[in-house]
N, C-alpha and C positions, 0 to 999 in steps of 0.2 A: 768694765763690767756694767756700769750704769748705761753706757751707750748701747750695749747689747740688750739690756732690759728695755730701754726706750724703743729700740728697733723691734724687739719681740712684742711689746705692747702695741706698737703701730701695726705690725703684721697681724696681730689678733684682731684689732679693730677693722683692718682691711678685710680679713677673712669673714668677720661677722657681717659686714656690709655685703661682701661678695656672695655669701650664702643666704642672705636675707630673702624672704619670699617677696615676690612682686606685689605691689599694692593692687587691689582690684581695678581692673580696666586700665592698667598702666604698665608700660614696659620699662620706664625710666625712674620709677619710684618704688621704694621698698618699705616693708614694715619690719622694724627690728625692736629689740627689747631696749627701751630707753635707759633703764637703770644699768644694764650691762654696758651700754655704750658710754654712759656718763662715768661709770666706775673706771673704765679703761682710760678715758680722758683725764680723770683725776689722777690716776697712777702716772700717766705720762707727765702731767704737770708737776707731780711730786718728784719724778726722776730728773727733770731738767735741772734743778739746782744742784743735784748730785753730780751730774755730768759737768756742769760749769765748775764746781768745786774741784773735781778731778783734773780738769784742764789747768786750773790755777795751781794745784799741787804739782803738776808736771812742770809748769813754768818755774816754780820756786826750786824744785829739785834740780832742774837744769842750770839755773843761775848759781846754785851752790856748787855744783860740780865744776862748772867753768871757772869759778873763782878759786877753788882749791887746786885745780889742776894747772892753771897757767897764770901765775902771778906776774910773769914777765909781760904778757900781753893783756894784762888786766883791763886797762881802759878800753882797748879796742874790742876785746872779747865781751866784756861786760856791757858795753854799749850795744853790741850786736845782739847779745842774749836778751837784753832788756827790750830792744826793738822787736825781736822775734817773739819774746814772751808777751809783749803788748799786742802784737799782731795775733798771736794764738788766742789770747783772752778776748780780743775784739771780735775775731771770727767766731769764737765759741758763743759769745754773747749775741752776735748777729744770728747765728744758727739757732740758738735757743729762742730768740724772739720770733724768728721766722717759723720755727716748728710750732710754737705757741699760737701764732696767728693762723697758720694753716689748719691746725687742729680745731681752733675755735671757728674758723670760717666753715670748715667741713661739718663740724657738729651743728652749727647754726643752719646750714643748708639741709642736712639730714632731718633735723627737727622741723624745719619749715615744710619740707616735702611730706613728712609724716603727718604733720598737722593738716596740710591740704588734703591728703588722702583720707584722713579721718573725717574731715568736714564734708568731703564729697560723699562718703558713705552715709553720714548722718543726713545729708540732704536727700539722698536716694531713699532712705528709710522713711523720712517725712513724706515724700511724694507718694510712696507706696501706701502709707497709712491713709492719706487723703483719698487715693483711688479706691482703696478697700472700703472706706466709710461710704463713699458715694455709691459704689456697687452694692454694698449691703443695704443702704437706705432705699435704693431703687428696687432691689429684690423684695424687700419688706413691703414696699408700696404696692408692687404687683400682687403679692400674696394677699394683702388686705383687700385689694380690688376683687381678686378672684373669690375670696371668702365672702365679701359683700354680695357679689353676683350670685354665688351659690346660695346664700341665705335668702336673697330676694326670690330666687327661683323656687326654693323650698317653701317659702311663704305663699307664693302664688299657687303652687301645687296643693298646699294644705287648704286653701280656700275653696 
């Protein structure tokens, strides 16, 4: 069940990213809701220990079954079951670490790309403001010159 939950959460995260809108002027970057993405990652992190615990419970249950069922072959079966149990736990732990690492790497990459997109947008806004101020100042200067010329012309006509 926990494995299904982790898979479902990973599917939800994938879908969120797949459906995210492209960042302005970029085809390989997207904008997504950081809180929703972080919430999904927190849920995945929370589910990983549950999945590991379930794997350990399965190993224990198997060990008990083998011991009760076959006392005659106890040493061989118990040795094999423990080795297999150890292998299952080791693989589950490796899988858990890998999933954690991949989720963190992915999240870090998404957040980095989002930060870059936001920074580019901010830089563009700053540049636009500078151009606007320059154009506005230039237009105001022309209006003043026109007004001064008009005043001078009116003064000459009045004399």
